[in-house]
N, C-alpha and C positions, 0 to 999 in steps of 0.2 A: 314119773309125774308126781308133782307135789300135791299133797292132800288138801282138800278144801275143808273148812270148818264144818263140824257136824251139827252145830247149833248157832244161833244168832250171837254175833260179837259186835261190840261198838267201841270205837276209839273216841275218847274225849281229850281234846288237845287245846292248847292256848298258852299264851305267855304266862310265866309265873305270876300268881296273884289274881288270875281270872276266875278261879273257883273250880278248877278241874276235879280236885279231890273231893270237895264237898258235893258236887253234882254226881260224881261217880259213886260215892257212898249212898246217896239218895236213890239213884237209878238201881244200884245193886239191891238195896233193901226193898224197893217198890216192885221190882220186876223179877226178883229171884235169881239175879245174875251174880257171878263172882267178881269182885273188884280186884284188879291187879294194879298196884301203885308202882309204876316202872321205876321211879326214883328210889323207892325203898328196895326194890329188887336189885338195882344197880349197886346200892350200898351193901346189902346183905350178902350178895354173891361176889362182891368185890370186882364188879365189871367197870373198873375205873383205873386210871394210870396214876393220878396224882390228885391232890387237893389244893385248890387255889385259895389261899388265905385271904387275899384282898376281896374276892367275891363270895367267899364262903361256899364254894361249889366244887363238886367232884368233876375231874377232867376225864371225859370219856373219849377215847380215840377210836379209830376204825376197827382195830382188833378187838377192843372192848365191845363195840357195837355188834361185831360178828358173834362174840360169845353170848351176848344178850339175846340176839335173834335165835341162836341155836337153843338156848335155854327156853325161850318163849314158844318156839314152834310147836312142840307137842301139846302145850297148854292151850294155845289158841286154836289148834286143830280140833281139840276136844269141844270147843265152843262154849257158849253160855257165859262169856266174859265181858267185863267192862275194863278196858285198859286206859289208864290216864298217863300222859306224859307231855312235857312242854315242847317236844319236837315230834314231828310225824313222818317226815320223808323217808326215814330208814325202814319203816315197817312195810311188808308186802301188802299190796292192794287186796289180795285174795283173803287176807285174814279178817276183813271187816265188811259188815253189811251196812254199817252207818259210821260216818265220821262227823263228829260234832266239834266245831271250832268255837270256842268261847271268846267273845269280845266284851270289853268293859270300858266304860267312860273313864276319863283321866282322874277325876277326883276320887271315886271309889277305889280305883286301882292304886293311886298314891296312898290312900288310907290303909288299904290291905297290906301293901308292901312295907309301910312304916310300922304297922302293928306286928309284922313278922320280925321286926328288928333289922331289916336290910340296911346296910350301909349306903351312903349317898351314891357311890359308884354303881353298885348293883341295882339300886332302885332306879337310877337314871337310865341304865342300860335296858332294864325291863320296861320302863315307861316308854322309852324311844321305840323299842321293838313293837309294843302294843299300838302306839300311835301310827307307826308305819305299816302295821298289818302284816308283819313278817310271817307269823305262823299261818294266818289265813292264806297268804300267798303260797307258802310251802305246801299247804294242804291242797290248794287248787291245782298246783303243778303235779301233785302226787296221786290224787284220787279222782275217780270219775265223778262227774257232776251229779249223777243220780244218787250217790251215797253221801255226798258232801252237804253239810248244813252249817251255816255260820249263824250263830245266835247271840243276842245280847244277854249279858249275865251280870246285871247291875243290882237286881233286887231279888227278894224272895219270890215275888210273882214271876220274874224271869226264870228262876230256878224251877218253879213248878211247871211253867210252860215247856221248858227243856225236857223235864221228866216225861211230860205228856207226849212230846214229839218222839222221844225214844220208845215210849210205850206203843205209839201208833206204828212206828217203823218195825218194831219187833212183831206186832200183830200181823202186819202185812207180810213179813218174812215167814212167819209161822203158817199163814194161810197158803202162801205159794208152796212151801215145803210139803204141807199136807196134800195139796192137789197133785204135786209131782209124785209123791209116794203112792197115792191112789191110782195114778195113771200108769205107774210102773208095773 
């Protein structure tokens, strides 16, 4: 049987440019969780097949995903993690006690992608994906409704509200875990 996480884990996902890394860093700092930037792990562990020059993106195939999951398994089972990635359907449901999908309005999204220096093709692809709600749909198909939270992430106030949401979800998890341990 596969192990369940020993402490609270949260996945923060969304289209590139929605603020996943910024929110993950803030949640990590505020709640004492360890931030895992999946994109950085993919690069550092070379869990990619090729680099797409046109989009400036690493190409991750199914075998790469399997290696990534094998790498992450013991880390996520340990618990106490904030994982951020632009895709979510590949991660097992059992890893996460909360899944936060960030959504952003068109203008701030365009501005963020432009500030990153994304080329027109990559910016357009990401803008279309956000407008169509691709990541939110993937998350709804992949995770149970009780752990899934789709939040607006346009402003600093939105970021603070998202941190408070994760704080509340973690507190609820900690209370349930304490009660279960006391009853055992």
